C-alpha positions in Angstrom: 79.1 40.8 17.8 78.6 44.5 17.2 80.8 47.2 18.7 79.5 50.5 20.0 81.1 52.5 17.3 79.3 50.4 14.7 76.0 50.8 16.6 76.3 54.7 16.6 77.0 54.6 13.0 74.0 52.5 12.3 71.8 54.8 14.3 73.2 58.0 12.8 72.7 57.0 9.2 70.0 55.3 7.2 69.9 54.3 3.6 66.8 55.0 1.6 65.6 53.0 -1.2 67.0 55.5 -3.7 70.5 55.2 -2.3 70.6 58.8 -0.9 72.1 59.2 2.5 70.1 61.2 5.1 70.7 62.1 8.7 68.6 60.7 11.5 66.3 63.8 11.4 65.6 63.1 7.7 67.6 66.1 6.3 70.3 65.6 3.7 73.8 65.7 4.7 75.6 69.1 4.2 77.9 67.8 1.6 75.4 65.6 -0.3 72.7 66.8 -2.8 69.3 65.1 -2.9 68.6 63.2 -6.0 65.4 64.3 -7.7 62.8 61.7 -8.4 62.5 60.3 -11.8 61.0 62.9 -14.2 57.6 62.3 -15.7 57.3 62.3 -19.4 55.9 65.7 -20.6 54.5 66.8 -23.9 55.5 70.2 -25.4 52.9 72.9 -24.9 52.5 75.8 -27.2 51.5 79.3 -26.2 48.0 78.7 -27.8 47.6 75.5 -25.7 48.2 77.5 -22.5 45.5 80.0 -23.3 43.1 77.3 -24.5 43.1 78.3 -28.2 45.2 76.8 -30.9 46.7 79.0 -33.6 45.3 78.1 -37.1 47.7 76.7 -39.5 48.6 78.6 -42.8 46.5 76.1 -44.7 43.4 77.2 -42.7 44.2 80.8 -43.4 44.4 80.1 -47.1 41.0 78.3 -47.1 39.4 81.1 -45.2 40.7 83.7 -47.7 39.5 81.6 -50.6 36.0 81.4 -49.0 35.9 85.2 -48.4 37.0 85.9 -52.0 34.3 83.6 -53.5 31.6 85.2 -51.3 32.7 88.7 -52.4 32.6 87.8 -56.1 29.1 86.4 -55.6 27.9 89.7 -54.0 29.5 91.8 -56.7 27.8 89.6 -59.4 24.4 90.0 -57.8 24.9 93.8 -57.6 25.8 94.0 -61.3 22.9 91.8 -62.2 20.6 94.2 -60.3 21.9 97.3 -62.0 21.5 95.6 -65.4 17.9 94.7 -64.5 17.1 98.3 -63.4 18.6 99.8 -66.6 16.7 97.3 -68.7 13.4 98.1 -67.0 13.9 101.8 -67.6 14.8 101.2 -71.2 11.7 99.1 -71.7 9.5 101.7 -70.1 10.8 104.6 -72.3 8.4 105.5 -75.1 9.8 105.4 -78.6 10.6 108.8 -80.1 8.1 110.2 -82.5 9.2 109.7 -86.1 9.5 112.8 -88.1 7.2 113.4 -91.0 8.5 112.1 -94.3 9.6 115.1 -96.3 11.8 113.4 -98.8 11.2 113.8 -102.4 10.1 110.6 -104.3 13.0 108.9 -105.9 13.2 107.5 -109.4 10.5 105.1 -110.4 8.2 106.3 -107.6 5.2 108.6 -108.1 3.8 110.8 -105.3 0.5 109.9 -103.8 -2.6 111.5 -105.3 -3.0 115.0 -104.0 0.6 115.3 -102.9 3.0 117.7 -104.5 6.3 116.3 -105.7 8.2 119.6 -104.9 7.9 121.9 -101.9 6.7 125.3 -102.6 8.9 128.1 -101.1 7.3 129.7 -98.1 7.0 133.5 -98.1 8.4 135.0 -94.9 7.7 138.5 -93.8 10.7 140.8 -93.5 11.8 141.3 -89.8 10.6 144.6 -88.4 12.8 146.6 -86.0 11.4 147.0 -82.5 12.1 150.6 -81.7 11.3 150.0 -78.1 14.6 148.1 -77.9 16.5 151.1 -79.1 17.9 152.9 -76.1 19.8 156.2 -75.4 22.5 156.6 -72.7 24.4 159.7 -71.5 28.0 159.7 -70.3 30.9 162.0 -69.5 34.6 161.3 -70.1 35.4 162.2 -66.4 33.5 162.2 -63.2 34.9 165.6 -62.2 36.7 168.5 -63.9 39.2 171.0 -62.6 39.2 174.6 -63.6 40.0 175.1 -67.3 38.9 171.5 -68.3 35.9 171.2 -70.6 33.6 168.2 -70.1 33.1 165.9 -73.1 29.4 164.9 -73.2 28.5 161.6 -74.9 25.2 160.4 -76.5 25.1 156.7 -77.4 22.3 155.0 -79.3 22.1 151.2 -78.9 20.0 148.5 -80.7 19.1 145.9 -78.2 16.9 143.9 -80.6 17.6 141.0 -82.9 17.0 142.8 -86.2 18.7 145.9 -87.7 17.1 149.3 -87.1 17.2 152.5 -89.0 17.6 155.4 -86.6 17.8 159.1 -87.3 20.8 160.2 -85.4 21.1 163.7 -86.9 21.3 167.0 -85.0 17.6 167.5 -85.7 16.9 164.8 -83.2 19.7 165.3 -80.6 19.9 167.4 -77.5 22.6 167.7 -74.9 21.1 169.2 -71.8 23.0 170.3 -68.6 21.1 171.1 -65.4 22.0 172.1 -61.9 19.0 171.1 -59.8 16.0 172.9 -61.3 18.3 175.5 -63.0 18.7 175.0 -66.8 22.3 175.6 -67.5 22.9 174.6 -71.1 21.2 173.1 -74.2 22.8 172.3 -77.5 19.6 173.4 -79.3 19.7 177.0 -78.0 22.4 178.2 -80.3 22.3 175.4 -83.0 23.0 177.0 -86.4 21.1 174.4 -88.4 19.7 170.9 -87.9 20.2 168.0 -90.2 18.8 164.5 -90.5 21.1 161.5 -90.6 19.6 158.1 -90.8 21.8 155.2 -90.0 21.2 151.4 -89.8 22.3 150.0 -86.4 22.9 146.3 -86.4 21.6 144.1 -83.5 23.8 144.6 -80.4 25.6 147.6 -82.0 25.6 151.3 -81.1 26.4 154.7 -82.4 28.0 157.5 -80.3 28.1 161.3 -80.7 30.3 163.5 -78.6 29.9 167.2 -77.7 32.5 169.4 -75.9 30.8 171.7 -73.5 32.6 175.0 -73.1 31.3 175.5 -69.5 29.0 178.3 -70.7 25.4 179.2 -70.0 22.7 179.4 -72.8 19.1 180.4 -73.1 16.5 179.8 -75.8 17.2 182.1 -78.8 20.9 182.1 -78.1 20.9 185.4 -76.2 24.1 186.4 -74.5 24.5 185.2 -70.9 27.3 186.7 -69.0 27.0 184.4 -65.9 29.3 181.4 -65.9 28.5 178.1 -64.2 30.3 177.8 -60.8 31.7 174.9 -59.0 29.3 172.2 -58.0 27.3 169.1 -59.1 25.7 169.0 -62.5 23.4 166.6 -64.3 23.6 165.7 -68.0 20.8 164.1 -70.0 20.9 163.1 -73.7 17.8 163.0 -75.9 17.2 161.5 -79.4 13.7 162.2 -80.7 11.3 161.2 -77.9 13.9 159.0 -76.2 15.6 160.4 -73.1 18.6 158.9 -71.4 19.2 158.3 -67.7 21.0 161.0 -65.8 24.8 161.3 -65.8 26.2 163.2 -62.8 29.5 165.1 -62.8 31.4 167.7 -60.8 32.9 171.1 -61.7 35.9 172.1 -59.5 
């Protein structure tokens, strides 16, 4: 015989197959925790498995590096073989150098061929001749301008631009220091020259000879007549002559 109290308790509670107690509405009792179902066996998943790709092992990396190294060595070997082949082809295509003529004297026990001379006869060479066209004359002054009381120093330089020595007459008989101011002839070293002399000098290739003349800032005329006028301030042009050679102009100022 079942009492009412026992009937209400039977209605209010049910026992599930797992042993967890639930209320009549199927919700767990406030003080009781639901027991989870039995966990399923799971296998560990790596990060590569989640993304669908598996990270290669160190052994795979080593094999890949070995394959790349062998391929690189093969490529380098083929390149070296190609360079050697190109060099060999150029060497084979080059023509042999022409052999010099045999100019050696016959040694002991050997006789020269008929018609050949056993000793070389010395060749007669002509003496080098100076090219006077390469002898030049230049004019210069020691300053570009001169203040009052300063006398210009005029220079005549003879240079040998050839490859052989030249004998040049650098005497006063060949020289002239000429100063002009426009068309006006101011001074010439020949106007009042007491005597002229010849002086032949040998100028080596690339060398030069220089003669200097101090101009007293005076005027002269042919015959060395007295000229009272003095050159004033302005621009003057100096040219030097040696025989038939005339120098380029050298410009200077008198202040």
